[in-house]
N, C-alpha and C positions, 0 to 999 in steps of 0.2 A: 082810695086811701084818704084818710082824714088827718089833716095837719093839726098840731097842737095850738098854734096861734096864727094870727093874721099878719104878723110882721114879715117884712120881705126877707127872705133867706137866700143864700147863694150856695149852690152845690158846685164844688170844685172837682172836676174830673182831671186826672193827670195820667198820661201814658208815659211811663218812664222805662228806659232800657237799662237793665242791670246785667252786667257781665260777670258770670262766675261759672265754675265747673258744676254743671248740673248733674243730678242723678239721672242716669239713663232710663227712660221709660219707653214704652212702645210709642213710635211716632205715628201721627195721623197725617195722611197725605191730603193735599188740596185737590180740588175745592172741598170746603167743609161747611155743613149747616146742621143746626139742631134747633128744635122748638120745645124740647124736653117733654114731648107728649108721650113718648113710649119708654124712654130711659134717660139716663144722665147725659147721653151724647158723648161719652168718653171723658167728661169733666171729672176732676178728682177733688174731693173735699180737702181744703187746705187747713181745716180745723177752726175751732172757736166759732161755733154757731153758724156754720155754712152748710147748706143742704138744699137738695132739690125738693121743692114743695109742690103738691098736687092740688088741683081744684081750689086755688087760692084766688079770691076775688081781687086781691091787690096786685096780681101779676099783670104785666102789660096787656096780655090777651085775655085775662080773666080766667086762666086755667092753670096749667103747669108752668113752673118757672124755677129759677135758682135764687135763693134768698141769702143776703148777707146782713148781719146786724153787729152792733158794737156794744151790746148790753152787758158784756162780761169783762170789759176792760182790755180785751185782746183783739189783735187784728183778725178779722174774719175774711177768708179767701177761698176761691176755687181756681183750678188751673188745668191745663192740658199741654202735652208736648206735640209739636207739629214738625213735619219735614218741610222746611222752607228753602232747602238747598236749591240753588239755581235760579231763584226768582229775582226779578229786578224790583218789583213792588209787591207789597202785601197789604191787603185791605181787610180791616176788622169792622164788621157791621153788627149792630145789636140794638135791641130796644130795652128801656128800663122804666121803672115806675117807683117813686119814693113813697114812704109812709111815715109821716110824723118825724122827719128828722130835723135835728138841731142846726142852727146856723153854722156851727163849727164842724158839722159832719162832712167828712171827705171820703171818697172811695177812689181807687186808682185801678188803671189797667197797666200791668207790667209786661213788657216784652223782654224776655230773658233769653240770651243766646249762650251757647255752651263755651264761654270764654272765661278768662281767669281773673277778671276784676269787675268792680261794681261802680256804676255812676249813681250818685245819690239824687234825691228829688230836686235839690237845689243846685245840682252841678250842671255841667254842660250837656248838650244833646238831650234836653228834657222837653218832651212835648206836653204842654198843658192843655187839657180840655176843660173848659169852664162853662157851666150852664146855670143861669139864674132862674130860680124857681120862686115865685111868690108863695107866700104861706098858704094862700088859698088855692094854689095849683097842685097841692099834694094829690096823689093818686091819679096823676095824668101820665099818659104814655109819652115817652120821649124816644126818638130814633137817632142813632149816632153812627157815623162811618169815620173811621180813622185809617189813614193810608200811610204806611211806612215805606221807605225806599233805601236802596243800598248806599246812597250818599251818606246817610246817617246811621244805618243799622247793618249789622252783619248777620245775614240769614244763614242758618246752618241746618243740618239734617236733624238736629235735636233742639229746636227752639221752643221755649216755654212761653205761653201766654197766660197771665194770671190776673183775675179780678180780685181786688182786696179793699176792705174798709179799714179806716183808722179806729183805734181803740179809745173812743171818747166816753164810753159808758153812758151814752145817752139813750141807749136802747132804741136807736134809730134803725130803720129797715129800708133796704132797697132790693128790688126784684129785677132779674135780668132774663130776657127771652130773645128768641129769634137770632141766635148768634151765628154769624156767617164769617168764614175766613177764606179769602180768595187771593190769588196771586197772578202776576203776569211776568213773562220772561221772554228773552230773545233766543234762548237755547232750547232745542227740542230734546226730549228724553230719548235715549238710544233705543234702537230696535235690534236686539241681539241676534246674531247668526254666526255660523262658522262652518268650516269644512276641514277634512283630514286628507292627507296625501295617500293614505293606505288604510282602508277600513277592514282589511282582512289580514292583519299582520301575524307573524309568528311571535311566540314569546321572546322577549328581549329585543325584538325589532324596534327601531326608533320611528315613532309616528309623529309627523309634523302637523300641528293644528294651526289653522290660519283664521284670524278674526275677520268676519265679513259684516260686522255690525254697521248699521246706518247711524247717522247723526252724531258721529265723532265721540265715542266714549273716551273718558279720561282714565278710567280704572277698569280692571277686569278681574273677575274671580272665577276660576275653573274648578270643577269638581267632577269626580268619576265615581260611579257606583257599579259594582260587579263582584265577581267571585274572588278578586285579588286586589292587591295594591298596585299603584303605579309609581314610577320614578321619573322625576323631572331631570332632564339631562341637558348638556351643552349650555349650562349657565342659565337655564330658564327655571321658572317657578310657577306656582298656581296663580300668581298675579301678573304673569307676563302676557303681553298681547298675543304673541304667537308661540306658545310653549311647544317643547319637544318632549315626548313622553315615551317611556318604555313600559310595557305591560308585563307583569311578572308571572301572571297565572292565566291559563287558557280559559276561555269562556266569553260571554257576551257582556258588554259594558254600556251603561248609560252615560252620556256626557252632558254636563250642564255648564253654561256660560252666563254669568251675570255681568252685564255691561252697564256702566254708570258714568254719568256726567253731571254737571251742575243742575240739570233739569230733572234728574231722577235716575232710576235704574230700570232695567228690563232683563228678564230671564228667558233663556232658550235652552230647552232640554231635548236631546235626541235619544230616543229609547232604543236600546239594543243596536247602537250605531257602530260599535266596534266589535268585531268577532275575532277573537284571538285564538290561534291554533298553536298547539305545542308541537315541537319538532318531532318527526317520526323516527329520527335517527341522529346519532352524533356525527359531527363533521368528519371528513377524512382526516387522518392524522397529519397529512401534509399535502401541499400542492404547490408546484413551482412551474414557471414558464421561463424558458431561456432561448437564446439564439440557437438555431439549428447548427450542428457541427458539419452537416453535409450540404445544406442549401440555405445559408444564412440570409439570403436576400428575400426568400419567398416562403420560408417555413419557420415555425417556432417549435421547439421541443417541449412537450408536456411531460410532467412527472408527478405521480401521486402515490400516496400510501394510504391504504384503507384504514378505517377506524377499527377499534378492538373487536367489533362484531364481524369484520370482514365484509361489510356491505358493499354492493356494487355502487358505481358512481355515475353521475350525469354531469356533462361538461357543456357549457354554452359560451359563446364569444360574441363580441361586437367591437365597434370602434368608438362608441359613445360613452362607455363606462356607466351605463344605466341598465339594470337587469330587472326583469319581471320575476314572478315566482312560478316554479314548476307545479304542474298538476297532472293527474292521470285520469283518463276517462274509462268508461265501461269496457272498452276494447283493449285496455292496458296500453293505450297510446299516451305517451308523455308529451306534453306541450309546455311552452313557456308563455305565461299570461303577461305579456309585455315584451320589452326589448330583450333580444338575445337569440342567437341561432344555435340550435343543438348540434354539436359535432361528434359527441361520443356518449354512449351509455353502455354499461356492461362492467365486466370484471376489471378491477383496477390494474391488474397485471397486463392487460391488453392495450393500455393507453400509450400512445407514442405520437410522434410528429405526423404520422400518416393519417391521423384522424382529421387533420386540418385541410381545408381547401387551400389552393395556392393563394398567397397573400401578396399585397403590393410591397415594393421595397420602401425602406425608410419611413415606416408608418407604425404608430403604436396601436396595439390591440389589447383588449381587455377580456379577461376570462373569469368564469365563476364555476365552481364545482360543488355539487351537492352529493351527499350519501343518499342512497335509496334503501331505506329500511322497510321492515315489514309493516310499520305503522305510518310510513310517509317519508318525507324528505327532511334532510338536515337544514340547518340555517344557511350554510354555504360559505365557502372561502373564495376570496377574490385575489387575482394576481394579474400582472400585466407585463408586457415586454415589447420591445421595438425591433422590427426587422432591420437588418443592416442595409445601408445604401451601398450600391456597387462602387467600389473604390476606383478613383481615376488612376491612370498609369502613374508610376512613380516619377518618370521623367520622359521628356520627348524633345527632340530638336530636329530641324531640317537644315541641310547643308547643300548649297549650290556647288556644283563641280567647278573646279578651277580650269579644267581643260575641255569640258563637254557641256552640252546644253541639257543637263540633267540635274535632278535633285535627289539626294539620298537622305536617310533618316537613321537616327539612333533613339532607342527607347528602352525603358525597363518597365516590365509589367507590374501590376499591383501585387500585394502580398499573397493573394490567392492565385496568381498567375492566370487571371481571366484572359480570354481572348480579346482581340482588339478590332476596332473599325477606324479606318483612315479616310478622311474626306478633305477636299481642297476647293479653293476658288481663287479668283484674282481680284475680288472685291472686298475681302475681309468682312463679308456679311454672311454669317452662318445661322442655320436653323438648329433646332433641337430634335434629336431622334425620339420617336414615340416608343415608350415601353411596350413590349409584346409584339413588335414588328421586326422581322428579319429583313434588312435592306440588302439588295443585290448590288453588284458592281454596276456603276453608271446610274443608279437611282439618285434622285435629287432629295436633299434634306435642306429645305429652304433654298438658298442660292448656292449651295455647295453640292459637290458631286462625290459619290462614294468611289474611292479607289480600291480599297481592300476591306473585307469584312470577315469576321470569324477566323482570324489568323492569329498566330502567336507572335511574340516579340521578335523571335528569330526571323520570321518572314518579313516583318516590317524593316528590320535592320538590313536585310538582304535586298530589299525592294529598291528599284530605280525608277523614278518618275522621269520619263524621257519624252523626246519629241515636243519639247516645250517651246513657247515663244521666246525669241531672243530678247534680251534686255527687258524682261518682264518680272513683276513681283508676284509670287505665289504664296498663298496662305493655307495653313494646314491645321486641322484639329484631329485629335486622337481620343477615342472613347474606349473605355473598358466595357465589355458586355458579358452578361451571364448566359452561357450557352443554353439552348433549349427553351428558355423563358424570355430571352432577348430583353433583359432589363439593362439599361445603360447608365453609366456613371456620369458625373460631370465631366466636361471635356478637359483635355490638356492641350492648350494652344501653343504651337511652336512659334518661335520668332520667325517673322516672315523671311522667306528666302528669295533672293533676287538672282535670276539666271545671268550668266555671263553675257557680254555684248556680242559674243560669237567670233571675236577676232582671234584667229589661230596664228596669223603672221601679219604683222603690220610694222610700218616704219614711217615716222614723221621726220623726214630727212632734214637735219638741222646742223650739219657740220660744214666747216669751210673746206675749200679745195677738195671737193668730193672726187675729182679726177684722180687723186693720189690714192684712193682707197678702194679701187675696184678689184674683185667684185665687192660691191658695197654691202656691208653688214653692220656698220656702226649704228647704234641706237635702235636696232630692230628688236621687236618683242615677239617671241615665239612660244607657242603653247608646249606643254610637256608632251612627250612621246612622239614628237616628230622632229626632223632636222630639215634645214632649208639651205639653199645655195647662196643666198644673197642676190643682189641685182647684177645681172650680166648683160652685156651688149652683144648683138650680132656682129659678124665680121664686116658688114656693110656700113656700119656707123663709126663715126669718130667721136671719142670722148672729148668734151670741152670743159674748160675750167668753170667751176660754179660753187657758190656758197648756198647752203640749205636747199640744194636741188642738184639733180644729176642731169647734165645737159649733153646733147649729142647733135651733130649735123651730118651733112652728106647724105641726106634722106632722098630717096628716089623722087624725081619730079614727074614721073609717069602718072597718068590718070588711073592706071590699073595696078592692082596689087600683084607683085611677082615675088612669091616667097623665096625664090632663088636669089633675090637681091640681098637677103640676110639683113634687112633693115628692121631690127626688132630689139625690144627689151625682154629679157628672159628671167623666169622665176621657177624654181624647182622645189617641190616639197616631197619629203620621203617619210612615211610613218614608220615607227619602230615595229619590230617583229611583234605580232599579236594585236596590233592596233590598225585602225583604218580611219580614213578621213571621209566625212560627209560634207561636201561643199554647199555653200549657200549663195555666196556673192564674191565678186572681185571688183575693187574700185581703185581709181587713182585720181590724183589732182595734178594738173599740168598747166603749162602755158607755152606760148611761142615767142621767139625773139629773133631779130634779124630776118624776118620774113614769116611766112605762115606754113604750117603743116596741116593740111586739110583733112586727112583721113587716118583713122587707126582701126584695127580689128584685133580681136582676141582669138587665139587658136590654142589647141592643146596637143600633147603627145598621144592622147588616146587614139586619134586617127592620123597620127604622124603629121599633124598640122595641115591637114588637107582642107578643112572647112572652118568657116567663121562660127564663133559662138555668139549668137545674137546678131545684131546689125552693126554696120560700120558707123563710127562716131567721129565727130570733130574733136580735135585735140586741144583746142585753146582753153577750155574750161574743165577738163577732166571728164571722166565717164565712169559708169558702173555696168557690170554684166551679171546676169542671173545664172547661177550654177546649180539650180535645184533639180535639174534633169537627172534621171536615173543613171545616166552616163557618168556623173560625177559623184555618185554615192558608193559607199563601201570600197573606197580606194585603199588597197593594202600594199601598194608598191609605189615607187617613185612616179611622180607625174610632173610634167613641165608645161608651163603656160608661157606663151609669147604674145607680146603686144606688137603687131606689125604696123609700120608707119609708111605712108606714101603720099604722093601729090603735094610735095613741098614746093614753095614758090621759087626756091633756088637752092643750090647746094649749100649755101651759107645759112639757110633757115634752121634755127635751133628748136628742138623739142626738149622742154624742161620738165622733168619728173619731180614733183614737189613732195608727194607722199603716196602711199599705196597700202592696201590691206586685203587679206583674204578672210571672209566670214564663213564660219562653218563649225562643225563639231568633230571631236575625235572620240572614238569609242573602241572598246576592246572587242575582239572576236576570238572564237575558239575553233580550231580545225582538228577534226578526228582523223587520225592516220591509220586506223585499224587496230591500234593498241592503246594510244593515249590521246588526251586533248593537249593542244599546243600550249595552253595556259596552265596546264597541270591541275585544273579544278573544274573544267567544264563550263558550259554557258549558263547564263541566267537571262532574265527578261530584258536586260540592257545589253546583251551580248549576241552578236550574230554567230550562228553556228554553221560550220561547213563540214559536211560528211565527205571525207576523202579516203574512206576505208569502210568496209562493211561494218554495220553496227546493229546489234540486236538488244532491245531494251530489257530483255529478261535474262541476259547472260550473267549479270552480276558484276561486281567489281566496278570498273569504270563504265560498264555498259548497263545503264539503268535508265529509268524515265528521266526526262529533262525538259526544261523550259528555256526558250531563247527569244531573242528579239526578232530575228528573221532566220530563215533556214535555206541552205543551198545543199543539194545532194549532187555531187559531181558525177559526171558521166562514168559509167562502168561500176559505180559504187551502189550499195544497197542499204537502206534503212528499214529495219523490220520493227514495227510496233507490236509487240507480242501480247498475248492474253494477260489481262490484269496489270497492264502498264500503260503509259501515256506519253505523248509528246505535245507540248503546248508552244505555239508560235504567236508572238505578240503582233506581228505584222505579216510580211510577205514570205511566200514559199516558192522556191524554184527547184523543180525536179528535172535534172539532166541525167540522173541515173534511175534507180528503182526505189519506190516507196510502197511498202506492203503493210497494211493494218489488219491484224487478225481479229477473230470474232469478238473477243472481249477486250481488245485494245482500243485506245481512244486517241485520235489525232484531232487536235483542237487549234483553231485559229481565232484570234481576238481582233477587235477593232474592225476595220474594213480592209484587212490585208488581202492581197491577191494570191491566187494559187495558179502557178504556171507550170505546165509540163512541156519541155522542149521536144524536138523531134527525136532526140535520143532517149527520152525519159519514159517511164511507165509508173503509174500510180494505181493501186489496186486495194480493194477492201474484200477480205474473205470472210464469209459467214457460214457457220456450221450450226444446223438446227438441232434441237433436242431429238431424242429418239422418237420415232413415230411408229405406232403399231401397224398401220396400214398405209399403203401407197396413196390412198385417196384422202388421207387426212390433210387438211389445209394448213398452210402457214401464211400469215399476213406479212407482206413485204412492202418496202419502199426503197428507192434507189438513193445511195449516198453520193453518187457521182453524176456528172452531166452526160447527156447523150448516150445513155445505156440502152443498147438494143435488147429487147426482151428475149429474142430468140438466141442471143449469145449468152445471156445470163441464165436462161431457163430453156435449154435446148430439148427438143423432143418431148415436151410436156404440153398436152392439149388443154388442160383445165386451168386457164388463166383468166381472171375476172377483175374488174374494178367496179365500184359503186358510183353511179352518176347522180345520186341524190334521191332517185325514185326507184331504181332497179339495178340488178347486176348486168354488167355489160361484158361480153366476151372480148378478149384481146388476142387476136390471132398473130399479131406482130407489131413492129413499130418501136418507137423510143419511149422508155419509161419517163414519166413526167415527175420531176422533183416535187415532193410533198404529197403526191397522190399515193393512195394505198392500193395494194393488189393482194388478192387471195389466190394462192397457187398451190397445187398439189405437188407431190414428188413423183419420181418414176418408180420407186420401189419403197418398201418399208425400210425403217432404220433411219439413220441420220442422213442429212442432205447438205452438201457443200455447194455454195454459190459464190462466184467471184464477180465483183463489180469493178470494171476497169474503166478509167477515165479521169478527167479532172475532178478533184473533190469539190463538192458544193461548199461554199463558204459565204459569209456576209449575210445581208438581209434578204430573205426569200419570202415571197407571199404565196399563200394557198387560197384559191377561190373557195368560198363557203356558200353552200346551197341552203336556201330557206324559203319555204312556201307557206305564207301565213294563211292562205285560203284552205289548203288541204292539211296543214299541220305537219307536213313532211319537213324534217329538219336534221336527218342523220347524214353525216359525212364520214367517209373513210379517208383519213389523211395519214401521212407518215413522217417520221423523223428524216430530214433531208441530209443530215450530217454524218461523217464517219466517226462520230463520238456520241455518247449518251446525251439526252436532252432533259433538262429540268422541267418536268411537266407542270409543277406548281407555278414556275415563273412564266411558262408559256400561257397558262390560263390567266394569270394575273395581267399579262400584257394584252390579252384578247377578250376581255370581258364584254366589249361592245358587240361581239358577234358570237361568242361561245357561252354555253350554259355553265361549264365548269366540271364536267364529268367525262371520263374516258372509259372505254370498254375494250379489253384485250382478249383476243381469242387464245384459248388454251384447251385443246381437245381432250376431254376426259370420258365422254360417252359416245358409243357408236351411233351412226345415223339410223333413223327408223323410217322405212319407206323412202329412202333417199333424202330425208330431211335431217339436218343437223340441229342439235339442241342449243337453244339460246342460253341455257344455264351454264354453258362452258365459256362464257365471256367473264373475264375477271374485271370487276368494276374498280374504278379509282376516282376519288374526288378529294376535296379539301379535308374530309373526315378521315380518309385512309383507303384501305383496300382489304379484300378478303381473298381466300384461296378457293379454287374449285375442286380441291382434293385434300385428303388428310395431310398431305405434305405442306407444311407451313411455308416452305420455301417457294411455293407457287404464288404466294401473295405478292402483288406488284409493289415494287420498292419506291415508286415515285419518279424514276428516271427511265425515259423511253430509250431502249438500246438502239444502236445504229441499225439501219435497214428494217426497222420495225414500224408497222402501221397499226392503226387503232381507230375505233369509231368514236366520234364526238357528236354532241347535239348542239345545234346552233339556235340562237335567239334572234338573228337578223342575217340578212344576206350581206356580203362584203368580202373582205380578205382577212385571213389570219396571218399574222406576221411571225416568222422565225428569225432570230438574231443570234449572232455569235456569243452574246452575253448569256444565252440559255444553255450553252454547251458545257459539259462537265469534263474537267481535266483532273482525273484521279484514277486510282487503280481498281475501284469497285463499282462505280456508277454504271458501267457498260457490261456488268457481269451477268445480267439476266438474259433471257430468251428462253425461259424465265428462271431466274434464281434470285432470292430475296436478299436484301441487305438493309440494315437499319437506315432510316431516313429522317432527317430533321426538316420539317416543313416550315414555310414562311408563316410567321405568326403562330407557331406551334407552342403557345404559352398556355398555362393552366390546364394542361391536357390530361384527361383520363380516358382510356379506351378499353372496351370489353368486346372480345371476340367469342362467339358462341358457335358450337357445332351441333348439328342434328345428324345422327347416324343410325344405321340399322345393320343387322347381320347380313342382309341381302344386297349390300352395296350402296345404300342411300348415303349421300354426303351433301350437306348444305351448311354454309357458314355465313354468319352475319356479323356486322360490326356496329356498335353504338359508341360514339365518341363524344366526349365533352370538350369542346374546343372553342377558342376565341373566334368570334364572327358569326357563329351559328346561334339560332334561337331554338326554342322548344316547339316551334311550328314547322310546317313544311316550307323549307327555304329553297326549294328547287334542287336541281341536280348538283349544284356546286357543293352542297352539304348533305342532301338527302336523295340517295339514288335507289331506284328500284332495280329489279332484275332486267336484263336485256330481253329475256324471254323466259316464260315460266316453265316450259317443258311439261312433261307428263308425269314426272316422278314426285317424290315428297320433298318439301323444302321448308325451311324456317324463315320467318321474317319478323321485323319489328313493326309496330304501329304508332301512328300519331293521331291524337284526338282530332276529330272533325275531318279526317282524311280516310279514304277507302283504299289508299295505295299500300302496297306490300314492300317494305324497305329492306334492302340488303345492306345499305350504308345509311346510318342515321346520325346526323350531327345535332348536338344539343348544346345549350348555353353552358359555358364552362363554369359559371357561378351557380348553376342550379343543382349540382350534385351534392347530396347530403344524405343523412340517414333516413330521411322521409321520402327519398326519391323512389318512384315506381316506373319501371320500363315495361310497356305492354308488348307481348309477344303473340304471334299467331303461327300456325303451320298448316300445311296442306298435305294430305295423304291420299294417294291414288288407290291404295288397297288397304285393307285391314292388316295391321302389322304391329310389331313391338319396336319402339324407337328409344334412342338415348339422347339426352341433351347434356352437353358438357362445356366447360370453359376451355377454349382453345389457347387463349393468350390474354394477358393483362398488361396494361401500361398505365402508370400514374400512381401517385402516392395514396390517393383515397381508395381506389379499387384494390391496390395491393395490401392495404392496411386494414380493410374491413371485410367481414364475412359476407359473401354473396349468396342469397337464398333464391330458390325458384319456388314460386307459389303456384300450385295447381288448383285453380278455382273450381274445377269440376269435382275433384276429390276432397277439396278443403284441406289440403296438406301443404306444408312448407318443407322443402328439402335443402340441406346445406350443400349448395353446389360447389362451394370452395373445397369441400372434403371429398366429394365423389360425384360421379355422373348420376343423372336422374333417369331411371328406366320406367317407361310407361307404355301402355297399349292404347291403340286408337282404331276406331273404325275409319273407313274411307270418308273423306269430306274435307271441308275447309273450316278451320276453327280460329276465329279471330280474337277470341277473348279468354282462351283457356288458361294461358300462362302469364305470369308477371315476374320480373326480376325485382326483388326488394332487398333491403339491407337491415331489416329488423325481423327477428323471429318472434312474431306475436300473432294473435287471433287464431292460432291453430292448435292450442292445447285441447286435450280431451274434455277438460272441464268447460272450456269455452264452447265447444261444440254441443256438449250435453245441456248446457244451461242457456243456449241461445233461444230467442223467442220463436219457438216453433210449436206447431200443434201435432207433430208426428211423434209417435212412440213405437219403438222396436223392442220386442221381447223375444229372446231365444228360449223356447220351451224345453222342458226336460225330455220331451219325445224327439228332439232334434228338429222340430218344425220352428219356423220363425213367424211371428205374428206382427203385422203392421197395422197400426190404428191411429185415428185422429181423435183427440179429446174434445173437439168441438163438432164432431160428426161431419167434417168436410169429406167429400167423396174422393177416394183414391182412384185415379184413372190408369196409371202405369207405374211400374217399379222396375228399374234397371239395377242389376247387381254387378259390382266390380270387385276384383280381389285387391290385395294390398299394393300390387304393382300397377294398378289401374287397368288391368286387362278386363275387358268386358266378358261377363259370364253368360247371362241370360236376361230375358225380358219377360216380366209378369204382367198380364193384363188384369185389370180389376174394375169394379164399378160399385164400390161401397166404401164405408168408412172403416171397415175391418177386413183384412185379408191375411190368411194363413197359408204358408207355403212350405212344402216338404224340402228340408235342407239337410237331410240325414246323410246324403252321399258326399258332403263336402267336409274337408278336414277342419280341425281347429285353427282358426286364424282370425285376422282382422279383415272385415269386409266393409264395403261402402254401398249404401242404397241411394239411388237418385230417384226420388218419388215425384211424380207429376200429379197434381190435384186436378179436379174437374174445372177449377177456375184458372188452370194453366200455371198456377204457382208451382215452382220447382223447389224441393227441399232435398238437400244432400246431408246424410247422416251416417256416422260410423257405428258399426256394431261388432261385437266379438262373439265368435262361437268357440266355446270351450270344449 
């Protein structure tokens, strides 16, 4: 460039920041650079001779640049908008070259932010850039860098940088090149990212989007592109960080998020990220869940109304209130993708509370129902409800007797009249019962002991807790419990009850001149229901004057007691009619005066004062005497005690009685006179019973089953415990007359009470067997009495055996051992009557258990030792250390073959239940071992099995078998569903199995306690269930009570000894799930499903063992003709017009064998083949449905249905 003159000139550069609302242009992001070589670099002509010039020698680099001039009297400028948001500093670098400009020429750089006001050149915050150029330095390149910062300037996303010259009309020129704009910042631009909680929603489902962007955005912009619109819900919008969106139209949607902060913006797009499905059906018209009206603690009632199309419904539940979405696979199986357990699918009219498994008490459950339409599922309706908690009893109190060492109770049951459980202790430290467990009497719950369980309020109110410690405090809690499920309420704790101190007659002598008040009764305290004599003196003593004591002298000075001296103090007690005294102690306090009285002794009228009670005592400090001997119990008439005195130091020595007392209890008793009870109401567990006239428990009226504290049968009198009746004795029994217990009667003793038969007494148990077809049919026996001679019980019978753990042992004679089992035939066909005479077995009895770990021999034949039924569940629960937990009872149904009896005639029983060996369902074992019955058990260790009185049953039904069934509630019998199945045939085959869903069991092989096999397989046909990974054949199978649902599959197998036609049917059902859902039998051989709930399934089979042919299922699917026809198979069957049938494979697979079955599954014939095409003459067979089981050369088996018309 050539300057006009040589004078020194000054070029003034000023960078000024002007704030005003700028016109929005496209913003240029940093960093930025241009040298104008290819284009204008985004700069915009601001007007008045401003332009990009090319190949100009005056430019800083001698080529392209931007020119400004002031030759027309107007400002000349160029500018560009930049996104400077988020930068801390901005640097503007450039080069320029002037050409002949005047000393007054100025050009400026403006930084313009998008704000609302302007700072002038001479105002504040003005940056002046000045460069002096000598006149002779025109056309020289100058390089400038200007740095702006946020202390002085406000950077925005729409900031303008402008180069401008003043309008001086000097026609001066300046050229700009190499413009660079850069920035620095402490904030990083965001990296946008996001996720959604559901990428496959239905229309109108709410989808929650979550911002996952890095580097802390401050603003967000969401957009969606797809076939429809979206609606922002729950107060969110397109600018929310985490919006919630409902999609209104089905299809695939792209989602875009623009995340922005002060450093800039970033965009994230996910293509086809959301796939929206429209609902295939309308929701059901209604759906409600409410408390069950019959089982409110464990079930909820479901009610639904179908939509207008009458679509079927699907119901799922959980306790988390989070549900997945339903889907259906190629096999028409519906599953929930996510949380939720399916409990029902089908016609809405069939939904009820039976579709639910048993629930826990006092817990909220959530439900969702969908309609199942032809095009898919509806959106779904949700509902929830809470099961009730078992209510505590309404009231409960405990009251200590004022005259007896007993405590009685009063209670009112809850509003549902649930049964009750009573527990106690003396420490006030109670545990909490576990739901689902049935506790037995004497079981421990924490530090408390069970007194009564599963009883009603009336039983509690009539119960007497007796034989308690004197002067002790007892604590009680009462729970309500729901029968069968054993769910417990909160407890109702009674106020603690303190027993009496036991004083039935006492006197703290405290009056003056006691000699004037003989017999002395002043101040005495006497219990109710007795009378007393006061204190009397024998004729050998002289009363002396005394205050607060009774004094006497003239006591024998002899060293030996002579009762004839009549030197005694006398006390007489007489119980009222119907009451008796049980003595505990006699005590007195005394002193001597005027000498000493060295000895005293206590005697009674029981033996006419012949012998001392205890030892002689010194009289100076008083004494006490123990009266707990049986001699002083149950005293129901007057009794006199005398304190004899002797060995006085002189006749003037005084014995001074200061106080005395009798400790004991008074209780009621009842005497049967042949017509009535003496107390007009009969005995109870706190009342002694005396049979003083013949009594039969089945006569009715006053002669019925009864319970008593203790029992005496007087000489010459007879008590008969007849069939289906009982007598329960809490403690001791004395038989001086006759006690007879009939076959189905029960005589039960509790605690460790004794059973005594006097020389005049007889006790006998009569047992009558069921009818036996042949004399040689065996019955399994055990003895309920002690010392029973086998030749007396079973005279003239040669076949008598017992099992020693390894083999049968012949018993020619001798005494039957309690708890040992015996197998004995009869003398003739028909019924057999056996009488067991002797003392009844009672108390704790042990049975030796055989176990040989080396040989695996572990079978033991043991028997019920009591004259009452035995709770087998409680017996197993007590003896888990030595017993496996299953029992097998002999019930002959089939004749012996070659002298061998069939093991299939053993009835099995375990915690799962029992089955029958005949179509008579009453042959199913009821859980209670009848008296005199023996059975096989398996051991898991050697040792002793324990029988106790707590296992004995005192009711009218438990002893009714031998064998006859009655319903039984088992310990822990909660959440129970049970399915009994029969296999039968026209030629007499019968086989029954049980699959039970019970607490404690798993779906694996749990051993005999839950999963029992047959005792012996025999030679006939039989049914069995299977367990995965086990080759055993189960007749009783226990499964997890929580595993039963509509997807459950039960594997079945069967064995047939000959080709035959069989039938499988449901024998019995128990449980809400099984009774409320259809049960199907799936025949895998014929690929059919049969509604077993509606009818038996008839099929034919060849001889053999078939472990995988059948399954029990609860869904009718995979069996439609369309499913069979469209399955992935290479087999084609064509029925030709000629009546022939053609079998072929479309991939030329070779057919090796074809078996044909009719619709009943009966095998018809076998076709051999060796090609991909086989034609067979079928003209002689009628029109019907047939099944072909085709085996290919690669051993692949294909079963397919075809129809001959």
